[in-house]
N, C-alpha and C positions, 0 to 999 in steps of 0.2 A: 628526225623521229627519235624519241627516247626509247632506248632498249628496255629500261625498267618500267617506264610509264605505259608501254603497250601491253604488259602482262596483266591478266585478269587477277583479281583477288578472290580467292575461294573463301566463302563464308561457312564456317562449321554449322552443323544442325542446331546446336544449342545457342548460337549467337544470331543477332539480327542487326541490320543497318536500316535506319529510317532517314530518308532524304526530305528535308524541308527547306527548299531553296538553296542558299549557300551553306546551311547548317546540316551537319551529319550527326546523328545520335546513334552511337554504337553500343549495344548492350549484350551482355553475356553472363555466364555463371559467376564470374569474379567481380563484376561491377558494370558501371556505365561511364562512357566517355563521350564528350562532345567535341567536334572538330568543325572549323570553319574553312570553306574552300572558296576561292575567288570565282564566282559564277559568271563574271564578265569574260573570263579566259577559258574556263573549263565547264564541261557538262558531265553529269554523272548518269550512268545507266545501271539499273539494278535488275538482274535476271534471277532465275531460280538458282540460288546458291553461289552466284558470282556477282562481283561489283566491278565496274570499269569506269575509268576516267578518260575523257577524250577532249582535246582542244576544240574550240569552236571555229578557229580559223582554218582555212584550207592550207595556206602556206605557213609552216611552222618555223619561227626564227629560233636562234640559239637560247635566248632567255626563256621562251615558252617551253622549249624542250627540257631545260634544266628544272623549271618549276613543275613540269608534268611528272618527272621522276621523283621529285621531292614530295609532292602531294600524295603520290601513289605509295611511297614508303611510309609516310605518316599515317595514312589510312590502314595500311597493312600492319604496322606496329600497334595501332589501336585495336584492330581486330584480334591480333595475337595476344595483346594484353588482357582483354576482357575474357578470352577463352582460357588461355594457359597461365597468363601472368608473366612478368619479367622478374628476373632475380640476378643478383650479383653476390658473390661470395668473397669476403675479404679475410686475409690471414695476417695475424700479428706475429712477427718474428723478433725475438730479443729476450734477454734474461729479465724476468719479472714483468713482461708485457702481458696484460690480461684485460678482458672486457667483461662487464656484467650489466644487466638491465636493472634499473630502479624505476619502475613505473613507466613514465613517458620519457625517461632520460637514459641515454647510453653512457655508462661510466667507464672511462678508459684510463688504465694505468700504463703509460707509454714512455717511461723513463724520465719524466719531468719530476720536479720536487713536489708537484701537486697533481691531483687527479683532474682529468679533462672530462667535462660533462657536455654531451652532445644532445640537444633537444630533437626528438623524433617528430616529424610532421604526422598529421592524422591519416593521410592517404598512404603512408608507407608502413610496412610491418617489418620490424627488425627482430631477429632471434639470435641468441648466442648459443651455438651448438656446443662448443667447448669453450674454454676461457680464451682460446686464441683464434677462434673461427666465428666470424660475424656473417649472418645471412640477411641480405636486404631484399625484400620482395614487394611488388606492387603492380598496379595496373598500367601506370604511365611510365614508359621506357625512359623518357627524358628526365623525369623526377628521380627514378631509381638510380640512374647513372650520375645525376648531380649530387645526390646524397652520398653515394659511394665515393665520388671524387672529393667531396668536402671532408669526409672521414679520412681518406688517404692523405689529404693535404695537412692534416694535423701532425702527422709524422711520416713523411715519405721515406721510402727505403733508401738507405745510404749505400754507396757502392763498395765500401771496404769490408764490413762485416755483415751486410745485408740485413741490418736491423731496421725495423719500421713496419708500416702497414702496406700491404700489397694485395692486388687482386689475385685470386686463384688462377694459376696457369701463367702469370706474368713472369717473364724472364728478366732477371736482374744481372746486368753486366758487372762482374766483380773486377775490382782494380787490385793491383798488387800494392802492398804497403811499402814502408820505408825499408831500405837496405842499409846494412852497416858498412 
């Protein structure tokens, strides 16, 4: 039995789930998301304000247990995404490091001889609060995390002076420099 899979998903009042065979349509104030669930392995049950996934088999093997928890987490993240939204906050550390928006392009000055331009997808909203703080928000948790990781990979934090792009709250293990 999957510990995570057994838990019910509470659906907020302003959100709804529509079950159409293997396809789930989750809608809320922030938007709409569609998910596909393997209906040969799992059945879904929708009650008043709760949603539950359960396996069709009586005897649950390890693979089914793993997938049960995974599908439950995906549905829960989609429900949270359409109600509250997901966000990541990135910080730029370094002399002369700054970011600004130019339409659908995020312009980054991150210590190279040229500016780095990052094209923003339509489903994601990026705001630059200060010149050194980037806020990425959207409905899909996977896409928000992927965009944040792509921006971080442009200039990851180096361990000596902690210059680069990092997520807010990320701990950077500092190394000691050369000794004479």
